[in-house]
C-alpha positions as CSV (number, residue, x, y, z in Angstrom):
1,M,-156.2,110.4,63.5
2,T,-159.9,110.9,62.5
3,P,-160.2,114.0,60.2
4,S,-162.4,116.8,61.7
5,K,-166.1,117.2,60.4
6,A,-165.2,120.6,59.1
7,R,-162.4,119.3,57.0
8,R,-164.0,116.5,55.2
9,V,-163.9,117.9,51.7
10,P,-165.6,115.7,49.1
11,S,-163.1,113.6,47.1
12,H,-164.2,115.2,43.6
13,G,-164.5,118.8,44.8
14,F,-162.6,121.4,43.0
15,L,-162.1,125.2,43.4
16,D,-162.7,128.1,41.0
17,N,-159.0,129.2,40.5
18,D,-159.7,131.3,37.5
19,G,-161.6,134.0,38.8
20,I,-163.8,136.4,36.7
21,Y,-164.2,135.9,32.8
22,D,-166.4,136.9,30.1
23,P,-168.8,134.1,29.8
24,D,-170.8,132.8,26.8
25,C,-174.4,132.1,27.8
26,T,-177.6,130.9,26.1
27,A,-180.7,132.9,25.6
28,S,-181.8,131.6,28.9
29,G,-179.1,132.8,30.9
30,A,-177.2,129.3,31.4
31,F,-173.7,128.8,30.9
32,K,-172.4,127.1,27.6
33,A,-170.6,124.1,28.3
34,K,-167.6,125.5,26.1
35,Q,-165.9,128.8,27.1
36,C,-163.1,130.3,25.3
37,N,-160.9,133.5,26.2
38,G,-161.4,135.3,22.8
39,T,-158.3,133.7,21.4
40,D,-157.5,130.1,20.9
41,T,-157.8,129.0,24.4
42,C,-160.9,127.1,25.6
43,W,-162.2,125.0,28.4
44,C,-165.4,123.3,29.7
45,V,-167.4,124.4,32.7
46,N,-170.2,123.1,34.7
47,S,-173.5,124.6,35.4
48,A,-172.1,127.1,37.9
49,G,-169.6,128.4,35.2
50,V,-166.6,127.0,36.9
51,R,-164.0,125.4,34.8
52,R,-163.7,121.5,35.1
53,T,-161.2,120.5,32.5
54,D,-157.6,121.7,31.7
55,K,-157.4,124.4,29.1
56,G,-157.2,123.4,25.5
57,D,-157.6,124.8,22.1
58,T,-160.6,125.5,19.9
59,K,-160.9,121.9,19.0
60,L,-161.6,121.0,22.7
61,N,-164.9,119.0,22.7
62,C,-167.4,119.9,25.7
63,S,-170.3,117.6,24.9
64,E,-172.5,118.6,27.7
65,L,-173.1,121.1,30.5
66,V,-172.3,118.9,33.6
67,R,-174.7,120.0,36.8
68,T,-173.1,121.0,39.9
69,N,-175.4,119.3,42.3
70,H,-173.3,119.4,45.6
71,I,-171.4,122.6,46.9
72,F,-169.1,122.5,50.0
73,I,-168.4,125.7,51.6
74,E,-165.5,126.1,54.2
75,L,-165.4,129.1,56.3
76,K,-162.8,130.1,58.9
77,H,-163.6,132.7,61.5
78,K,-161.2,135.1,63.3
79,K,-159.7,133.9,66.5
80,R,-161.5,134.6,69.7
81,S,-161.3,133.9,73.4
82,E,-163.8,131.0,73.2
83,P,-165.5,128.9,70.5
84,F,-169.2,129.7,69.4
85,V,-171.9,127.1,70.5
86,N,-172.2,124.7,67.8
87,S,-175.9,124.8,67.3
88,E,-176.0,128.6,67.4
89,V,-173.6,128.5,64.4
90,A,-175.7,126.1,62.4
91,N,-178.9,127.9,63.2
92,A,-177.5,131.4,62.4
93,L,-176.1,130.3,58.9
94,R,-179.3,128.4,58.1
95,Y,-181.3,131.4,58.8
96,T,-179.0,133.5,56.4
97,I,-179.1,130.9,53.8
98,Q,-182.8,130.5,53.8
99,N,-183.9,134.2,54.3
100,R,-181.2,136.2,52.4
101,Y,-180.5,133.8,49.4
102,K,-184.0,132.2,49.4
103,L,-182.7,128.6,49.5
104,H,-185.2,126.1,50.4
105,P,-184.2,124.3,53.6
106,N,-184.3,120.7,52.0
107,Y,-181.2,121.7,50.0
108,I,-179.0,122.6,53.3
109,K,-177.9,119.1,54.1
110,D,-175.6,120.1,57.2
111,I,-173.7,122.7,58.8
112,D,-170.6,121.7,61.0
113,Y,-168.6,123.6,63.4
114,E,-165.1,122.8,64.9
115,Y,-163.4,125.9,66.0
116,P,-162.5,128.0,63.9
117,L,-163.8,126.0,60.9
118,I,-167.3,125.9,59.5
119,S,-168.4,123.6,56.7
120,I,-171.8,124.0,54.8
121,N,-172.9,121.0,52.6
122,L,-175.5,122.2,49.8
123,K,-177.1,119.4,47.8
124,Q,-179.6,119.7,45.0
125,N,-180.2,117.1,42.3
126,A,-181.7,118.1,38.8
127,S,-184.7,116.1,39.6
128,Q,-185.4,117.7,43.0
129,K,-185.1,121.3,41.7
130,S,-188.2,123.1,40.5
131,N,-188.3,126.1,38.4
132,S,-189.1,128.3,41.4
133,D,-186.2,127.1,43.3
134,V,-182.9,128.9,43.8
135,D,-179.9,127.0,42.5
136,I,-177.2,126.3,45.0
137,A,-174.5,127.7,42.7
138,D,-176.2,131.0,42.8
139,V,-176.5,130.9,46.5
140,A,-172.6,130.1,46.7
141,Y,-172.1,133.0,44.5
142,Y,-173.9,135.5,46.5
143,F,-172.7,134.2,49.7
144,E,-169.2,134.8,48.5
145,K,-169.7,138.3,47.3
146,D,-171.3,139.1,50.7
147,V,-168.3,137.6,52.7
148,K,-166.0,139.5,50.5
149,R,-167.8,142.7,51.0
150,D,-168.8,142.9,47.3
151,S,-172.2,142.4,47.8
152,I,-174.7,142.5,44.7
153,F,-177.7,143.3,47.0
154,H,-178.9,146.7,47.4
155,S,-177.1,148.9,50.0
156,N,-180.1,149.0,52.2
157,N,-179.8,145.1,52.8
158,S,-176.6,145.1,54.2
159,F,-174.7,141.9,55.1
160,F,-174.0,140.9,58.8
161,L,-173.3,137.5,60.2
162,S,-173.9,137.0,64.0
163,V,-173.9,134.1,66.3
164,G,-175.6,134.6,69.7
165,G,-175.6,138.4,69.3
166,K,-171.8,138.3,68.5
167,P,-170.4,139.0,65.1
168,L,-168.9,136.1,63.2
169,D,-166.0,137.6,61.4
170,V,-165.0,135.3,58.5
171,E,-161.4,135.7,57.4
172,E,-161.2,132.8,54.9
173,M,-163.8,131.3,52.6
174,L,-163.4,128.3,50.1
175,I,-166.1,126.9,47.8
176,Y,-165.6,123.4,46.6
177,Y,-167.8,122.4,43.5
178,I,-168.9,118.7,43.0
179,D,-170.4,117.8,39.8
180,E,-172.8,114.8,38.6
181,K,-169.8,113.7,36.9
182,P,-166.1,113.8,38.1
183,P,-163.9,116.7,36.6
184,E,-161.4,116.2,33.8
185,F,-158.2,117.7,35.2
186,S,-154.8,116.2,35.0
187,M,-153.1,115.4,38.3
188,K,-151.5,118.7,38.9
189,H,-155.0,120.3,39.1
190,L,-156.7,118.1,41.4
191,T,-157.5,119.4,44.7
192,P,-156.2,117.9,48.0
193,G,-159.1,115.8,48.4
194,V,-158.8,113.9,45.3
195,I,-155.0,113.6,45.6
196,A,-155.4,112.2,49.1
197,V,-157.8,109.4,47.7
198,V,-155.4,108.7,44.9
199,V,-152.3,108.6,47.1
200,F,-154.3,106.4,49.8
201,V,-155.2,103.9,47.0
202,I,-151.5,103.7,45.7
203,L,-150.1,103.2,49.2
204,S,-152.7,100.7,50.1
205,L,-151.7,98.7,47.1
206,I,-148.0,99.0,48.0
207,V,-148.5,97.9,51.4
208,G,-150.6,95.0,50.3
209,I,-148.0,93.7,48.0
210,I,-145.2,94.0,50.7
211,V,-147.2,92.1,53.1
212,L,-148.0,89.4,50.5
213,V,-144.1,89.3,49.6
214,V,-142.9,89.1,53.2
215,T,-145.7,86.4,54.1
216,R,-144.5,84.2,51.2
217,R,-140.9,84.6,52.1
218,R,-141.5,83.6,55.5
219,R,-143.4,80.6,54.5
220,T,-140.9,79.6,52.0
221,G,-138.2,80.0,54.7
222,K,-140.3,77.7,57.0
223,Y,-140.5,75.1,54.5
224,K,-136.7,75.0,53.6
225,K,-135.9,74.7,57.3
226,V,-138.3,71.7,57.8
227,E,-136.7,70.1,54.5
228,I,-133.1,70.6,55.8
229,K,-134.1,69.2,59.1
230,E,-135.8,66.2,57.5
231,M,-132.8,65.6,55.2
232,G,-130.5,65.8,58.3
233,E,-132.4,63.2,60.2
234,M,-132.6,60.8,57.2
235,R,-128.7,61.1,56.9
236,R,-128.1,60.3,60.3
237,G,-130.5,57.5,60.1
238,Q,-128.6,56.0,57.2
239,N,-125.3,56.3,59.1
240,L,-126.7,54.2,62.1
């Protein structure tokens, strides 16, 4: 069965499961690579401020702030009598992302819809981003705030999503962060996408070994049968 387009989570994508914390930032407002909770617990974050390693102690080394260059957003809307029109969903969300969050259209790579799931791929490499460009991590943050009715925009700039004049009521939202370098989590913290790839590789190796062993056994069995047959013929020849 081919996975739906709206469920193709990037293999190295991970979620922000920690929620809000008091970050340590540079004078320019960027997150510092190493964050701590005021005690002896520390962790490394990406440029979006999301933890990308297991938590450790104050000796934890975070040598660089790894950039988030790809964000995968998955939305699930409420049930309705019939699906929206795919092109109208994509156009409505593109319009919102470009006009409300001011993201350049070049960074909106694709928007897929398969009832009731919507996936949005935002990609932005450091070499592409100019000083005037909005960061895709900020767009994801603002968008999530809006969807969860905790908008940071002024009250006279209310948030409302509609498709073809009908409200698009989002009931679930997941944001996956994909960095320029893979995250450094232990197995228990990996997202389903990463785990699926690991399991697939392991199963492929196991199947390959089984096929190889079975094939060799069959060949060996055939050789033994041939040898036995030839020896029987030789003995019969000697008895004549």
